[in-house]
N, C-alpha and C positions, 0 to 999 in steps of 0.2 A: 606559563602560557595558559590563558583562560580558554576553556572549551565552551563556546557560546551556544552550541546546538544541543547540549545535554542539560537537563534539569535534574538536579538532585533533590529528592524529597524523601526523607527518611531512608536514605541510601538506595533509592530506586532510580534506575536509569531510563530515560526516555529518548527516543530517536525522532527527530523531525522528519515528517514525510509530507511532501507536496504532491497532491493528486490533481492532474490536469485532464479535463474532458475535451479531447479533440475529435469526438464522434460527431455525427450529424443529428444527434438527438439528446434530450435531457436524460441523465442517468438517475434512476430512482431505486432506492432500497438495494444498494450494493454494499458489500463489506469486504474487509481484508481478514484473512485467516492464516494462522500459522499451521504448517504441516504437523499433524498429530494432535492438534487441539480441536475440540468439538465446537467451542463457542467462537464467534467472531471477535477479533481483537479491536476492530474499528468499524463502526457502522456509518454509512453515508446515506442519509435519507434522500437527498436531492443534490445533484451536481449538474447545473445547467450546461448545455453545450457551449463550448468556448470559454468556460470558467475554470477556476482552480480553487483549491482550498488547502490549508496547511493544518496538519494535525500532528499529534505525538503518539508514538507507539511505546508501550512498556516493553523493554527488552532485557531487563536485568536477569531474568530467569532462563534466558536462552543460552545455555552453556556450550552448545555446539552449533555449527552452521545449520540453519533451519530455513525451509522454503516458505515464502510468503505468497499466498494466492489471492487473486481477486475473484469474488464469487458474485454472480449476477443471475437474474431470471430472464429467460427468453419468453416470447409471446405466449406460449402455451403453459407457462408457469414452471417449466422445467428449470432446475437450478444447474448452472454451468460454472466451472471454475477454470481459470487460466493462470499460469505461473506469472507472478509479478516480479519476483526477485528470488534468486536461488541460494543465497548465502547470508542470511540475517542472523546475527548473534550479538551477545552483550558487549563485545569489543568493537563492534561495527557502529561507530558513533557519527560518521559523516552524514549530512542530510541526504535523503533519498528522494528523487523526483520520479514519480510514476506517471507516464503519459498513456492515456487510454485512447485507442483508435479503433475504427471499424476495420474488420478483415473479412470481407464478404458478409456472411450472416452471423459472424461471431465478433467477439472483441479480442484485441491483443493489447499487451502492455509492454511498452519500452521503458527502460529505466535509465536514469542518469545518476551517477555516484561520483563524487569528487570531480564534478564538471566534465565527466567522460560519459558520453551516451553509449548505451549498449542495446 
């Protein structure tokens, strides 16, 4: 059985992630970060409202379930983070869909994994 959502490149595993902007504004300079890692794992410079993009995350070094956060800036330049997915690791190869929505003055992220919305 072929696994189509995993790219093997020098024994590295990548997970497909689709990010959907369902907010009422364009999202600029947001990124995804793993818990415990200082640098962003995926930077998104611009995601227009109502649009989506598909990217790949390197996951082969995640040897235990790891939290994935969406990090964004609010109007005063303050950086905020919100939990996007709570159990990402190297055996988690199913495509992940992250839907970003407004929640009053903040953002929230819902995810879909294996066609099940959470």
